[in-house]
N, C-alpha and C positions, 0 to 999 in steps of 0.2 A: 820260349818262355811264355807263361800264362800269368797275367795280372788281373786282379779283381779290384774294382773301385766303386765306392758308394759314399753317401753323405747322410748323416742325421745331425741337425744343427739348430740351435737357437741360443740366445744369451738370456739366462733366466735371472730376473730380479726377484729374489724371494720376498722382498718387501712390497712388491707391486700388487695392487688390488685387481689386476687383470689376469685371470687364469688363462693358460695356454692349452687349447684343445687341438684336435686334428684339423679343425676348420682354419686355424691360424696357419698351419702348414699348407693347406689347400689354397689359401689366399696368396701365399708367397711362392714356395717351391714344393711341388708334389709331382715328381717325375719318375715314371717307371722305366725299366731298362729300354734303351733306344730312344727315349723321348727327349733327352737333353738337347736344347737348341745348339746349333752350330755356330752362332754368331759370337757368343761370349759366355763365360761362366756365369752361373747364378750364385746365390749366397752360399759360400763354402764349398762349391763344386769344382773349384779350379783343378784339383788333381785328376778328376775324370776328364775334364775338358782338355787339359794338356796331354794326358795319356792318349786320348783318342787321336789327337793331331800327330803324335809322334810314333804311334804303334808300328806302322809299316816301315818307317825309316829306321827305327831302333830294333826291329826284328822281334816283336812280341805280339801276342794276341791279348786284346783287352776284353774282359768280360764285364759288362756294365751292370751294376746293381741299381737299386732305387736311390733317388736323391730327395730328401725331405729337409726343408729348412723353413723357419718361421721368424718373423720380426720379434725383437726382444719384448718380453712381457713377464708375467708371473709364472709360478711353478706349473710344469706340464702335467696334464692328466695322465695318471699312471697307466691306465689301460691303453691309451693312445700311444704312449711311448713304447710299451711292450709290443703293440701291433707293428709299429714301424721297425723296431729292433728285430723282431722275429721274422719279419719279411726279409730284411737285409741278411740276417744270418741264414735263413733258408736258401736265399740265392747263393750265399757263400758256399754252403754245403753242396749245392747242385753244380757249382763251378769246379769242384775238385776234380783232378789234382791241380794245385796252384803252386807257383813259385813266389809270388809276392802279392801284397795287398796295399792299396793306396786309399786311405780314408781322408775325406775332407770333413773336418769337425770344427765346431766353434771352440769348445772347451769350457764353456760356462753354463752348460745345460743342466738343469735340476728338474727331476720329476718327483711326484709324490712317491715316497719309498726309495728313491734313488738320489742321494746327494751328489754322487759321482756317476752321472750317466755315461760319460765317455769311458771311464774305467770299467764300468759294467759291460759295455759293448766290446771293448778290447779284450777283456778277460774271457768273455764267451767266444770271441773270434779266435783267440789263441788256442782255446781248448778244442776247437773244431779243426784247425789246420796243423796243430803241432808246433814243435819248437824250431823247425828248419825253414818254414816259410817266412820271408822277410816282410815285416809289417811296418809301413811308413805312414806317418800321420802329419797333416798340415793343420795348424791351429791358429786362431786369432790370438794375439798377445794378451787380450783381456780374458784369459782363461785361468783355470785352476790346474796347474801342472802337478797332478797328484802322483804319488809313488806307484799306485796301481797301474797308471797309464804307462809310466816309464818301464815298469817291469814286464809289461805285456806288449811292448813294441820294440823295434830295432832302431828306428830313426824317427825323431820328432823334430819338427821345425815350426817356428812361429813367424808370422809376418813381422817385419822389422819396423815398418812405417806406421805412424799414427798422425794423420789419416791413412787408412790402409790402401795405399796406392800400389803395393807390390805383391798383391795376392797371387797373380799369375806367375810372377818371377820366382816366388818361393815354391810354388807348385812345380815349376821347372826344376828347381834345385832338388826338391824331394824325389822326383822321378829319376833324375840323374844319379843321385846317391843310391837309390834302391837298385837301379840297373847295374851300377858299378859293383855293388855288393853281390848281386846274383852272378856277375861275371868273374867274381873272385879278385877284383882289383883292389878292394878295400874291405876292412873288417871294422865296422863302426862300433864304437863304445860311447856311452853317454855318461855325463856327470851333471849333477844337479846341486846348486847352492841355494840355500834358503835365506833370503834377506830379512825375513820377519818384518815386512812393512806393507802398508796399504797406501797406494798413491795413484797419481795420474801423470803420464809421461808423454805429452805431445812432442812429436819430432819436428814440429814447425818452430819450436823455440830453441835457442842456441845450445843450452846445456845438453839436452837429450839428442839434438842433432849431432853434436860432436861425439857423443857416446856411441850412437848407432854407426856413424862413419868409421869409428875405430873397430867396431864389430865387423863391418864389411872388410876392412883392411886385414883382419886376422884370418879370414877364411881363405882356404886354398893354399895356405903356407904352413910349413913345418908340421904337417899331419893334421891340421885343424880343418875339419870338414864343414862345420856349421856352428854358429853362435846365435842364441836367441835370448832376448830379454822378455821374461814373463811379467807383464805389468800387473796382472790380477784384475778381477772385476769386482769393484768395491761394494756393489749392491747385491751381494749374495751372502747369506749367512750359512757358510759351510766351513767345515773344520780346516781344510787346507787352503783357505783364502790367504794369499800372501804373494809378494813379489819374489821371483826366483830367476836365476841365471842357468841356462841349459847350454852345455857344450857337447858337440859330437866330434870325436877324434877318430883317427884311423889306427885302431889297435892299441893305442897307448893310453891306458886309463890314468896313469899318473900325470901325464901331460894334460889330459882333459880336466882332471881334478885341480891342477895348479892354475889353469886359465880360468876355470869357473870361480875359483876362490878369489883370484885377483880382480876379475870383473865384478863379482858379487860385492866385494869390499868397496869398489868404486861406486857401485849402484847405491849402496848404503850411505855413502858420503854425500849423495845428492838429495837426501831426504829433505822435503820442505822447500826445495829450490827449483822444481821442475814445472810448476803450474804458473799460469799467468796471474796478473792482478785482477781481482773481481771488484766491481763497483756495485752500488745499490741500483735498483731499477731507475729511481729518479735521477741519480747522479750519472748513470750511464747514458740515459736518453738525453739529458741536458748536455753532456759532453759531446755526444754525437751530433746533436743539432747545432751546437756552437762551432763545430769544426769547419774550417774554411774550404774544404774540398769534398768531393763526393765521388762514389758512394762510400759512406761509413757503414761497416757491417757490425752489428751488435748481436752477440751470441748469448743464448739462454740455455746453458748446459743442464740446469736443474729440471727442465721440462723436455729433455731429450728422449724421444721415443726409442732411439737406439740404445738407451740404457734401461728401457722398460717403463718409462714414464708415459702417462696417457697422452701428452702433447695437447692438452686442452686447457692449460692454465691461462688465465686472463689478465694477470697482474701487469705485464708489460704493455698490453694493449690499452688497459685502463690508464696507464701512465702516459702513453702516447696521446690519448684523448685529452687527458688533463693538461698536458703541455702544448696542446693545439699543434701537434706535429703536422707539417706539410711535406708533400713529396716523400712519404714514408710507405714502406710495404712490410708486412709481417707474415711469416708462414713457417711451417704449416700449423693450423689448428685442426685437430681431428674431431670432426663432428658429422657423422654420416646423416643424421636426421636433418641438420641445418642444410647440408648439401642437397638433400632431396627437396626441401622446401624451396631452395633457390631454383632448382630445375622446374619445380611446379610453378613458381612465379614467372620464370623466363628471363632471358637476357634483356637488360634495359629496364626491368621493373624496379620500382622503389616500394619497399614494404617493410613492416615491422618484423624484426627477426630476433629471437633469443638464441644465442649460440655460446659454445664453450662452457667451462665450469661444470661439467656433468659427472665426472667419475668419482670424485671424493673430495675431502676437505682441502687437500693441496692443489686442487684444480681452480680454486678461487670461485667467486660467484659468476653465474652466467652474465653475459653482456646483453642488455636489451637496447636495441638501437633501430632507428629508421635507416635502412641500408639500400644502396643501389647495387643491383646485380650487374657487374660490368662484363663478366665473361663466364662461360660454362665449357667444360671439356669432359668428354666421356673416355674412360679407360686410359687415363693419362699416365705418364711415367716420367722419371727423372734419371739422369745418369750418375753413376758413381764409378769413375774409371771406365773400364770396358763393360760394366754391368748396367743393365736397365732395371730400375727399381719401380715397382708398380705403385701408383697413387690412387688408382680407382677413379671414380667420377669426382670432379673437382669444381669448385665455384670460387670466383673472385667477387668480393663485395667491397664497397667503398663507404667509409664513414668519414665525412669531412675530407681531410687531405691524406687519409690513410687507406691503403689497399690491403685487404686481408685475404689470404688463400686458405680455403676450407677443403679438407680432403676426406676421402672415404676409407682408404686403406692406410692404417696408422703407420707412419714412418717419420724419420727426421729429415731436416733440410740437408740435401746432398748436392744436387745439381742446379744450375741456373734455370733449367726447364721448370722447376717448381713454380717460378714466376712467369717465365716466357710462354709456357703453355697457355697462359690466360691473358696474354697481351701486355704483361707488365715487364718492361725492359729494365733489368736491374741496373744498367749503366745510367739510367736517367733518374734514379731515385736518390734523394739526399741521404736517407737512412734505410737500411735493410736489416730487419730484425729476424733472426733465424733461430729456430729451436733445434740445437745441435751442440755437442760438446767440442768436437774438433774436426769431424769428418767434413764439415762444410768448407774447411780451408782448401781442400783440393780444387774446388771450383770457384769459391767466392774469394779466397785469399788473393789470387792473381788480379782481381778487379778492384779489391778494396784499397781505398786510400788510407784507411785506418780501421783496425779491428778492436772492438771493445767487448770485454766479457763482463756479464753481470751475474750476481747471485740472487735469484728470485726466490719466492716462497714455494716454488714447485718441489716435487718430492726428492729429486736427486741432489741433495746437498753436497757441496764441495768440502764441507767440514765432516769428515768421516767419524769424528767422535760423537756426532749426533745420531748415528745409526744404532739401532737397538739390536746389536749382535748378541746371540746366545750360544752359538756353536763354534765360533772362530777360536782356534787354538791361541791361547795367551801365554806369555806376553807378546804383543805386536805393536809396532809404531803405526799411527800416532795415538792409539788407544792407551798405550803404555809408553810414555815419552822416553823412558830409558831402556826400551827393549833392545837387546843385542841380537845380531844376526845369528841364525841357527847353524850356519856353516854348511859343509858338505853333508848331504843326506842320502846321496846315491853316487 
């Protein structure tokens, strides 16, 4: 058997003022065939990583394609997407004949002229390999599971966990199902139920935790091969933005339809109940400082670089200063210019620095302060499960009792290394303020004595009715409070 694997991935916030060019991919994941590291997968490359490890034991030859992935930001440059797409498709043609394809995709990538990048890629790949080659795809659940993608693939699987701690596990599932299909052991069929809703579904909270556990329990029984909850990515103005339930069954479409419908109706019943409580910046910080144990972790989802925000909003820092917070740390603030100035000043220096508040109105005003440079680090990284995420050059500055981490490569707070790289021990801080929606919970959740979520004035509002959608198919909840589910659409 011959399998081909490649990745083209990013999560596109179509409202973001930060365009995504080829340079963003080069900063994150830009790997040609054979260049993928052996230690761990990179962003969305788990199918290739897993296939490489299993090829000899499972009796197949892996042909590696290119892997391109970028941190979330705005719409991708058209020519740059077409360059990456055509490179991967050229490699696919050169690899023929093939038995199967393993794509590692995010599922919420938008390029100028292509609202459904993944659908475009899969349609072109199917045209090259024909109907008999098994195409398997792993997606982030914050994707747009379009009909074009389902029609041009045989097996699609989303990660189940949010934070996404199961990326490698789901890639293992995908490869196993593709191999079983090629060996004639199963005949996968897919069903897709449209819930007509926009929401956020962290699996660290009880309601979604229970739902995902039930999904796990259903798999491997009674002909059900895989179950995925498609959360959607709320910050993309595309037609098929919506939550959906995807079921893969062994040959029995009616069984897949029935389960997708049952789970879809349950998912609809959870509307408005899956997100945590959000406090104001002032209220959240006051609550955290008043709590009698430490550390308290305070999350700012609205300035999450993982959703395409700049991560340079200054509102929470200003509130920390206003409340004279002590033993507090905040990160990350993306400001490459400020990092360079800190390196120029040197560790131990005290100097006037203007930082943050650069990209747009929702970044807030820059902070002007006399700061102490407490630490500097070159080419730093943080962990997210088995993956290392680059931070670039970093600087830690101190303002009164507050330590602030400035980074060069824009990303969200994921691992404790974000602080420990720079000599800031998270366990010794009273308050840790992190710019992240929920991925921070994988590393910070286990050490937190309390977790507080705030709704700042940064661009990723938790109130989706504030988003200026123009392309989204209506009606849809919560934009239309009485929106009914769309039912089975595939």
